[in-house]
C-alpha positions in Angstrom: 38.8 -26.7 127.0 35.2 -27.0 128.3 34.1 -24.4 125.7 30.5 -25.7 125.6 30.2 -25.4 129.4 31.6 -21.9 129.8 30.8 -20.4 126.4 27.8 -22.3 125.1 25.7 -20.9 122.2 22.6 -23.0 122.9 21.5 -24.0 126.4 18.7 -26.5 127.1 16.9 -26.5 130.4 15.3 -29.9 130.9 12.8 -29.4 133.7 12.1 -25.7 133.0 9.2 -24.5 135.1 6.6 -21.7 135.2 6.4 -22.0 139.0 8.6 -19.3 140.7 9.1 -21.8 143.6 10.8 -24.3 141.4 14.5 -24.6 140.5 13.6 -24.9 136.9 12.0 -21.5 137.0 15.1 -20.0 138.6 17.3 -21.2 135.8 15.0 -19.7 133.2 14.8 -16.4 135.1 18.6 -16.2 135.4 19.2 -17.1 131.8 16.6 -14.8 130.3 17.1 -11.8 132.7 20.9 -12.1 132.7 21.3 -11.0 129.1 22.4 -14.3 127.6 22.7 -13.8 123.9 22.5 -17.4 122.9 19.5 -19.7 122.4 17.6 -21.0 125.4 15.6 -24.2 124.9 13.2 -24.9 127.8 11.8 -28.4 128.0 8.5 -28.7 129.8 5.7 -31.2 129.1 2.9 -28.8 129.6 4.0 -25.2 129.1 4.0 -23.5 125.6 6.3 -20.7 126.8 8.2 -19.6 130.0 9.2 -16.0 130.6 8.6 -15.3 126.9 10.7 -18.2 125.6 9.0 -20.9 123.5 8.9 -24.3 125.3 9.2 -27.8 123.8 7.9 -31.1 125.2 11.2 -32.7 124.4 14.5 -32.1 122.7 13.4 -34.3 119.9 10.5 -31.8 119.3 13.0 -28.9 119.3 15.0 -30.8 116.6 18.1 -28.6 116.7 21.5 -29.1 118.2 22.5 -27.9 121.6 25.8 -27.3 123.3 24.9 -27.4 127.0 22.1 -29.2 128.8 21.0 -28.3 132.3 19.1 -31.2 133.9 16.7 -30.2 136.8 14.2 -33.1 136.7 13.6 -35.7 139.4 16.2 -38.3 140.1 14.4 -41.1 138.2 14.2 -39.0 135.0 17.8 -37.9 135.0 19.2 -40.8 132.9 16.7 -40.3 130.1 17.3 -36.5 130.2 21.0 -37.1 129.7 20.3 -39.6 126.8 18.0 -37.0 125.2 20.7 -34.4 125.6 23.3 -36.7 124.0 21.0 -37.3 121.1 20.6 -33.6 120.6 24.3 -33.1 120.3 25.1 -31.8 123.8 28.8 -31.9 124.6 28.4 -31.0 128.2 25.6 -31.8 130.7 25.0 -30.2 134.1 23.0 -32.4 136.5 21.6 -30.1 139.2 19.4 -32.9 140.7 20.5 -34.2 144.1 20.0 -37.7 145.6 23.0 -39.6 144.2 26.3 -40.5 145.8 25.7 -38.2 148.7 22.7 -40.2 149.9 24.2 -43.7 149.9 25.2 -46.8 148.0 22.2 -46.9 145.7 22.6 -43.3 144.7 26.3 -43.9 144.1 25.5 -46.8 141.8 23.0 -44.6 139.8 25.7 -41.9 139.6 28.2 -44.3 138.1 25.7 -45.2 135.5 25.2 -41.6 134.5 29.0 -41.2 134.1 29.3 -44.4 132.1 26.5 -43.1 129.7 28.2 -39.8 129.2 31.7 -41.3 128.7 30.4 -43.8 126.1 29.4 -40.8 124.0 32.3 -38.5 124.7 30.1 -36.1 126.8 31.4 -34.4 130.0 29.1 -34.2 133.0 29.2 -31.6 135.8 27.5 -32.6 139.1 25.2 -34.1 140.1 24.0 -32.2 143.2 25.4 -28.8 142.1 24.4 -25.1 141.7 25.5 -24.8 138.0 27.8 -22.4 136.3 28.0 -18.6 135.9 30.0 -16.7 133.3 29.7 -12.9 133.7 31.8 -12.4 130.6 29.4 -14.4 128.5 26.3 -13.0 130.3 25.3 -16.5 131.1 23.9 -17.3 134.5 23.1 -21.1 134.4 22.6 -21.3 138.2 19.7 -20.9 140.5 21.4 -18.4 142.7 19.4 -15.2 143.5 22.2 -12.7 143.1 24.9 -12.0 140.6 28.1 -9.9 141.1 29.6 -7.6 138.5 32.0 -8.9 135.9 35.6 -9.4 137.2 38.8 -11.3 136.8 38.5 -13.7 139.8 37.0 -17.1 138.8 35.7 -19.4 141.5 35.3 -23.2 141.7 33.5 -24.8 144.6 32.6 -28.3 145.7 29.8 -26.7 147.7 26.8 -25.2 145.9 25.5 -23.5 149.1 28.9 -21.8 149.6 28.7 -20.6 146.0 25.4 -18.9 146.7 27.0 -17.2 149.7 30.0 -16.2 147.6 27.8 -14.7 144.9 25.7 -12.7 147.4 28.8 -11.5 149.3 30.6 -10.5 146.1 27.6 -8.6 144.9 27.3 -6.7 148.2 31.0 -5.8 148.1 30.9 -4.9 144.4 33.6 -7.5 143.9 33.8 -8.6 140.3 33.8 -12.3 139.5 34.3 -14.0 136.1 33.3 -17.6 136.3 31.6 -19.3 139.2 31.5 -23.1 138.9 29.8 -25.4 141.4 30.6 -29.0 140.6 28.9 -30.9 143.5 29.6 -34.6 143.6 32.2 -34.3 140.8 31.3 -37.6 139.4 33.0 -36.7 136.1 34.3 -33.2 135.8 36.3 -32.3 138.9 38.6 -29.5 140.3 41.5 -30.6 138.0 39.4 -30.1 134.9 38.2 -26.7 136.0 41.7 -25.5 137.1 43.0 -26.5 133.7 40.2 -24.8 131.9 40.5 -21.5 133.9 44.2 -21.5 133.5 43.6 -21.2 129.7 40.8 -18.7 130.1 41.9 -15.3 129.0 39.2 -13.5 131.1 40.4 -15.1 134.3 43.3 -13.6 136.2 43.0 -15.4 139.5 41.5 -18.9 140.3 39.9 -19.2 143.7 38.7 -22.6 144.9 36.8 -24.2 147.8 37.7 -27.9 148.0 36.7 -30.6 150.4 38.8 -33.3 148.7 41.0 -33.8 145.7 40.2 -36.7 143.4 43.3 -37.3 141.3 46.4 -36.4 143.3 49.1 -36.9 140.6 47.1 -35.1 138.0 46.2 -32.3 140.4 49.9 -31.7 141.1 50.7 -31.5 137.4 47.8 -29.4 136.3 47.9 -27.0 139.3 51.6 -26.4 138.8 51.0 -25.6 135.2 48.2 -23.3 136.1 50.1 -21.5 138.9 52.9 -20.9 136.3 50.6 -18.5 134.5 48.2 -17.1 137.2 47.6 -17.4 140.9 45.6 -20.3 142.2 44.2 -19.7 145.7 42.4 -22.6 147.5 40.5 -23.0 150.7 40.8 -26.7 151.6 38.6 -28.0 154.4 38.1 -31.5 155.9 40.2 -34.6 155.5 39.8 -37.6 153.3 38.9 -41.1 154.5 41.8 -42.4 152.4 44.1 -40.3 154.4 43.1 -41.8 157.7 45.3 -44.9 158.3 47.1 -46.5 161.2 50.7 -45.4 161.1 53.5 -47.3 162.8 56.4 -44.9 162.1 57.1 -41.5 163.5 56.7 -40.1 160.0 53.4 -41.8 159.5 52.0 -40.7 162.8 53.0 -37.1 162.4 51.8 -36.9 158.8 48.1 -36.6 158.0 45.8 -35.8 155.1 45.9 -32.1 155.8 49.7 -32.1 155.9 49.7 -33.9 152.6 47.5 -31.3 151.0 49.7 -28.6 152.4 52.8 -30.3 150.9 50.9 -30.7 147.5 50.0 -27.0 147.4 53.5 -26.0 148.3 55.0 -28.1 145.5 52.5 -26.9 142.9 52.5 -23.2 143.7 48.9 -23.2 145.0 48.3 -20.5 147.6 46.4 -21.9 150.6 43.9 -19.7 152.3 43.3 -20.4 156.0 39.6 -19.3 155.9 36.9 -17.8 153.8 38.1 -14.2 154.4 41.6 -15.1 153.4 40.4 -16.7 150.2 39.1 -13.4 148.8 41.6 -11.2 150.7 44.3 -12.9 148.6 42.3 -13.2 145.4 41.5 -9.4 145.5 45.2 -8.5 145.9 46.3 -10.9 143.1 43.5 -9.8 140.7 44.4 -6.1 141.0 48.0 -5.7 141.9 51.4 -6.6 140.4 53.5 -9.2 142.1 56.1 -7.7 144.5 59.8 -7.9 143.6 60.7 -8.9 147.2 59.5 -8.8 150.8 60.4 -5.2 151.7 57.2 -3.4 152.9 56.6 0.2 153.9 53.6 1.4 155.8 52.0 4.9 155.6 49.7 5.7 158.4 48.0 8.7 160.1 47.8 6.9 163.5 50.5 5.3 165.6 48.4 2.4 166.9 47.3 1.0 163.5 50.8 1.6 162.2 52.2 -0.6 165.0 49.6 -3.2 164.2 50.8 -3.3 160.6 54.5 -3.5 161.7 53.8 -6.3 164.2 51.9 -8.3 161.6 54.6 -7.8 159.0 57.4 -9.0 161.3 55.3 -11.9 162.5 54.6 -13.0 159.0 58.3 -12.7 157.9 58.0 -9.5 155.8 60.8 -6.9 156.0 59.8 -3.5 157.4 62.6 -1.6 155.6 63.6 1.9 156.6 63.4 4.3 153.6 66.7 5.3 152.1 68.4 8.5 153.3 67.4 10.3 150.0 63.8 9.3 150.5 63.9 10.5 154.1 65.2 13.9 153.0 62.4 14.2 150.4 59.8 13.2 153.1 61.1 15.8 155.5 60.5 18.5 152.8 56.8 17.7 152.6 55.8 16.3 156.0 55.6 18.2 159.3 58.5 17.9 161.7 56.4 15.9 164.1 55.9 13.1 161.4 57.8 9.8 161.7 60.2 9.2 158.8 61.1 5.6 159.6 58.7 2.7 158.9 55.8 3.1 159.4 55.9 6.6 157.9 53.4 8.4 160.2 51.9 11.4 158.4 50.2 12.4 161.7 46.5 12.5 162.6 45.7 15.9 160.9 47.0 14.7 157.5 44.7 15.6 154.7 44.7 13.6 151.4 47.4 15.8 149.8 49.9 15.0 152.6 49.2 11.3 152.2 49.6 11.7 148.5 53.0 13.4 148.7 54.4 10.7 151.0 53.0 7.9 148.7 54.5 9.5 145.6 57.9 9.7 147.2 57.9 6.2 148.7 56.7 4.4 145.5 59.9 5.8 143.8 62.2 4.2 146.5 63.8 1.1 144.9 64.5 -0.3 148.4 60.7 -0.7 148.9 58.8 -3.6 147.2 55.2 -3.0 148.4 53.3 -0.2 150.2 50.4 -0.4 152.7 48.4 2.7 153.3 46.6 2.7 156.7 44.0 5.4 157.3 41.7 6.1 160.3 38.8 8.6 159.8 40.0 11.7 161.6 38.7 15.2 160.8 41.1 16.0 158.0 41.3 12.5 156.4 38.5 12.8 153.8 38.6 9.0 152.8 36.8 9.4 149.4 39.2 12.0 148.2 42.2 10.1 149.6 41.1 7.0 147.7 40.8 8.9 144.4 44.2 10.6 144.9 46.0 7.4 145.7 44.6 5.6 142.7 45.5 8.5 140.4 49.1 8.6 141.7 49.6 4.9 141.7 52.0 3.9 138.8 51.3 0.2 139.3 55.0 -0.8 139.5 54.6 -2.3 143.0 51.6 -3.6 145.1 49.5 -0.9 146.8 47.2 -2.2 149.5 45.1 -0.2 151.9 43.4 -0.6 155.3 40.8 2.2 155.7 39.7 1.4 159.2 36.3 2.3 160.5 32.7 2.2 159.4 30.4 4.8 158.0 33.1 7.5 157.8 35.3 5.4 155.5 32.5 3.6 153.6 32.6 5.8 150.5 36.3 5.7 150.4 36.4 1.9 150.6 33.8 1.5 147.8 35.8 3.9 145.6 39.0 2.0 146.2 37.2 -1.2 145.0 36.0 0.6 141.9 39.5 1.8 141.1 41.1 -1.6 141.6 42.9 -1.1 144.9 42.2 -3.8 147.5 41.1 -2.5 150.9 41.1 -4.5 154.1 39.3 -3.7 157.4 42.5 -4.1 159.4 46.2 -4.0 158.7 46.9 -7.6 159.6 44.6 -8.9 156.8 46.3 -6.6 154.3 49.7 -7.9 155.5 48.6 -11.5 155.2 47.6 -10.8 151.6 51.0 -9.3 150.9 52.6 -12.4 152.5 50.7 -14.6 150.1 51.8 -12.4 147.1 55.4 -12.6 148.2 55.3 -16.4 148.6 53.7 -16.8 145.2 56.2 -14.4 143.5 59.1 -16.3 145.1 57.6 -19.6 143.8 57.3 -18.0 140.3 61.0 -16.9 140.5 62.2 -20.4 141.6 64.9 -22.0 139.5 64.0 -24.9 137.2 63.4 -28.1 139.2 66.3 -30.5 138.6 66.0 -33.7 140.5 69.4 -35.4 141.0 69.7 -39.2 140.5 72.2 -41.1 142.5 73.9 -44.4 141.4 72.3 -47.2 143.5 72.4 -51.0 143.8 68.9 -52.0 142.8 69.7 -55.7 142.8 70.3 -55.6 146.6 67.1 -53.6 147.3 65.0 -55.9 145.0 66.3 -59.0 146.9 65.3 -57.6 150.3 61.9 -56.4 149.3 61.0 -59.5 147.3 61.9 -61.7 150.2 59.6 -59.8 152.5 56.8 -59.9 150.0 57.1 -63.6 149.5 57.3 -64.1 153.3 54.3 -61.8 153.8 56.3 -59.7 156.2 55.3 -56.0 156.2 57.9 -54.8 158.7 61.4 -54.4 157.4 63.6 -54.4 160.5 66.8 -52.6 161.2 69.2 -55.2 159.6 67.4 -55.3 156.2 66.4 -51.7 156.3 70.1 -50.7 156.6 70.9 -53.1 153.8 68.6 -51.1 151.6 70.0 -47.8 152.7 73.5 -49.1 152.1 72.4 -49.7 148.5 71.5 -46.0 148.3 75.0 -44.9 149.5 74.0 -44.2 153.1 76.9 -44.6 155.6 76.1 -47.7 157.7 78.4 -48.6 160.6 79.9 -52.1 160.7 77.6 -54.6 162.4 75.8 -58.0 162.2 72.9 -59.9 163.7 73.8 -62.2 166.6 71.4 -65.0 167.7 73.1 -65.6 171.1 75.6 -64.1 173.4 78.6 -66.0 171.9 77.8 -64.6 168.4 77.4 -61.2 169.9 80.8 -61.3 171.4 82.3 -62.7 168.2 80.8 -59.8 166.2 82.0 -57.2 168.7 85.5 -58.6 168.6 85.5 -58.5 164.8 84.2 -54.9 164.4 86.0 -53.4 167.4 84.8 -51.8 170.6 82.8 -49.9 171.8 79.6 -51.3 170.4 75.9 -50.9 170.6 73.4 -53.8 171.2 69.9 -53.5 169.8 67.0 -56.0 169.9 65.9 -57.4 166.5 62.2 -58.2 166.3 59.5 -57.5 163.7 57.1 -57.2 166.6 59.0 -54.5 168.5 58.9 -51.1 166.7 60.3 -48.8 169.5 63.2 -50.8 170.9 64.0 -48.5 173.9 60.5 -48.8 175.3 61.2 -52.5 175.9 64.7 -52.3 177.2 66.1 -53.3 173.8 69.0 -50.9 173.4 72.4 -50.9 175.2 75.2 -48.5 174.2 78.9 -48.0 174.7 79.7 -51.6 175.5 83.5 -51.6 175.7 84.4 -55.2 176.5 83.4 -58.8 175.7 82.0 -59.5 179.1 79.8 -56.3 178.9 78.4 -57.5 175.6 77.7 -61.0 177.0 76.0 -59.6 180.1 74.0 -57.0 178.1 72.8 -59.6 175.6 71.5 -62.0 178.3 69.9 -59.2 180.3 68.3 -57.7 177.2 66.7 -61.0 176.2 65.3 -61.5 179.7 63.8 -58.0 179.9 62.3 -58.1 176.4 60.7 -61.5 176.9 59.1 -60.3 180.1 57.8 -57.1 178.5 56.8 -58.6 175.1 56.3 -62.3 175.8 54.6 -62.9 172.4 57.2 -61.1 170.3 59.3 -63.1 167.8 62.9 -62.4 168.7 65.5 -62.8 165.9 68.4 -61.9 168.2 70.3 -58.7 168.8 72.1 -56.4 166.3 75.6 -55.7 167.3 76.9 -52.4 165.8 80.1 -50.3 166.0 79.5 -47.3 168.3 79.5 -44.2 166.1 80.8 -40.7 166.7 78.6 -38.2 168.5 76.7 -35.6 166.5 73.4 -34.0 166.1 70.5 -36.5 166.1 67.9 -35.9 163.3 65.0 -37.9 161.9 64.5 -38.5 158.2 61.4 -40.2 157.1 58.9 -41.0 154.4 55.2 -41.9 154.4 53.1 -42.6 151.2 50.0 -40.5 151.0 47.1 -42.1 149.2 46.5 -39.1 147.0 49.9 -37.5 146.4 52.4 -40.3 146.9 55.6 -40.3 148.8 55.9 -37.5 151.4 59.3 -36.8 153.0 59.8 -35.7 156.6 62.7 -34.0 158.4 63.1 -32.9 162.0 65.6 -32.9 164.9 65.5 -35.9 167.1 64.5 -36.3 170.7 62.2 -33.7 172.2 62.0 -31.7 169.0 60.0 -34.5 167.2 58.5 -36.3 170.2 57.1 -33.3 172.0 57.4 -30.2 169.9 56.6 -32.0 166.6 59.0 -29.6 164.9 59.1 -31.3 161.5 58.7 -30.3 157.9 57.2 -32.3 155.0 57.7 -32.2 151.2 56.5 -34.4 148.4 59.0 -36.5 146.5 60.8 -36.2 144.3 62.7 -33.2 145.7 65.6 -31.1 144.3 68.6 -30.0 146.3 67.1 -26.6 146.9 63.8 -28.1 148.1 65.8 -30.4 150.5 67.5 -27.3 151.9 64.1 -25.6 152.3 63.0 -28.5 154.4 65.9 -28.0 156.7 65.2 -24.2 156.9 61.5 -24.9 157.5 62.0 -26.2 161.0 61.9 -23.8 164.0 65.1 -25.4 165.3 67.1 -24.7 162.1 69.2 -22.3 164.1 70.6 -25.2 166.0 71.7 -26.9 162.8 73.4 -23.7 161.7 75.3 -23.5 165.0 73.5 -21.5 167.7 75.2 -20.2 170.9 78.7 -20.9 169.7 78.1 -24.5 168.6 79.7 -25.6 165.4 77.2 -25.9 162.5 76.4 -29.4 161.1 77.0 -30.5 157.6 73.8 -29.2 156.0 74.7 -30.5 152.5 75.0 -34.0 153.9 71.5 -33.7 155.3 70.1 -32.4 152.0 71.8 -35.2 150.2 70.3 -37.8 152.5 66.8 -36.4 152.0 67.4 -36.5 148.2 68.4 -40.1 148.4 65.4 -41.1 150.5 63.3 -39.2 147.8 64.8 -41.4 145.1 64.3 -44.6 147.1 60.6 -43.7 147.7 60.0 -43.0 144.0 62.0 -46.0 142.9 60.1 -48.4 145.2 56.4 -47.8 145.6 56.3 -51.0 147.7 57.7 -49.0 150.6 54.9 -47.4 152.5 56.8 -45.8 155.4 60.4 -45.5 156.5 62.2 -43.9 159.4 65.9 -43.2 159.8 65.9 -42.3 163.5 68.3 -41.2 164.5 70.5 -40.0 161.6 73.7 -38.7 163.1 75.2 -35.7 161.4 78.3 -33.8 162.6 80.4 -30.9 161.4 81.6 -30.5 157.8 84.3 -33.1 157.3 82.7 -35.8 159.4 80.6 -38.5 157.8 76.9 -38.7 158.7 75.5 -42.1 159.3 72.2 -43.9 159.9 72.2 -45.1 163.5 68.8 -46.9 163.3 66.3 -47.5 160.5 63.1 -49.3 159.8 60.6 -49.6 156.9 57.0 -50.8 156.3 55.9 -52.3 153.1 52.5 -51.7 151.5 49.8 -54.3 152.0 49.1 -54.0 148.3 52.5 -55.6 147.6 51.4 -58.9 149.3 
């Protein structure tokens, strides 16, 4: 895929220049001096040759076929340049020129015309407003960047051309090898999904690293990214939020969710590793490109200094890695080669006077210990350390069965050692915590790769009942689905709903209460009142008819005073349920990625602590359980401080049924079941309150 972009045989530069100050000159310089073995076709109206390459006034004058066209002419000439490229047989066009969508409506319209022209002839366009493309394995530098790193197995895609220039310069200074570097600018046609797919199929690429400001095709991204992550790591630095993701949310779920959370959920689903910042992007990429994936989360640290060893241990524990103690057999072997003052736990402290040979013996022993999944070597530049020699000995002894990461701490004293580690394919980090973060990313990705096949369960449901409720609301142009109808929908999806009915006056309320049995709950029913308690619209534990009558009258009085313009349908009378743990289950529909589920404990946990987890629908049973375990308050569900654990499988099942409801009915934009009451195993969980919002698109 995209063969003519990444591996072209003939490249035309429309707007090639003899002026070293012009972008057209930079392209010619980079192509000719970079060792490109293909044919370069410079197009310039006046020059006969540029940098020793024959020029043509037009592609028609050249007369041959081209694979790739690089357009660097002024904005008003771009359309004709693309047409000429199409006529010359180009399959891909890179528009470097800026001044399109990024400058306003007029530019956006011109950009659409360029895309339409290309699509009409089956040609793909990259850009406009981009840096170009570099392929070190093809010796092709079709960019105007001033520096080029050595060849490597990390390929980079970026929405920002300026950041690409910085990446190329930084990678060159670090001697970090890169494969492809693709700057796609406005992504009017080719976008991140196309490039992830192409690089997933590229044999020279081992890791895909990306800088993204937005994602254009959410559904397609999920599918392609998951396929790519199945064969190689995809590490993404995502910044900013989308305009489409900014919306007024009326539910708890909608208000807690946001564009950034949606992206996080999408990356988690598809196996994409999210980098928190620029440093992490390449910290992770370096580890993935040079080291095998760990079999588990058990890490051992070797150090010649107590402080840095503690730093590593703290970072590992904070990030959820396991600092395992070496086996007894390993300890005995270590005691035979290390001084008595050494530490044989974890970290393994080889003491400050350790020369490379002592480090080496400890490393050789520890890499044979099957209870250890990854090793981090920390070194500070003390008199006996000899970092360059240590780097070479570690690389020579490394069998490559488990990840080996290093943190040679310091400056000039360890510079040669760090450079040698890079040459030998061992990632080095300036501090232990960054190395540990890279290991955490490797463990997460390895666990994702080992995950069982996704099997989404389908539950038998009553679609006719749901269709009836939703269609009535659509015909009536009512977006808010209140508690009565929302519970009717949930009942169709086999949620336990306590007996109850809507009462329009106090007499009806008493009649319902007598029929379903005491005690009962009384709740205001109004499409204009979202949070009932805020308006005095909830009364609980009413145990007699007179209490129901008094509560109904008082509630109507209070609500009318506090919300005089609200339309009041009456009050919902419901059987009082058993006590249990209050949780909130929800869904909000993200514009890019579709239905996103939410789970959290009720009360202060959601209102104040915002202790919630999100996952894109549809979900499997295992993913539902992961949502439960993803909250900080999970220990309370399992039964902390002597309390009985709640029925976790009932919660997981409820999340799966919401997932099915959300995927079955795209008309539902948001929903909350708050609270959902769950008790011990053997008790039946039930929805105490619920509400939904329909999409405006349905009207």
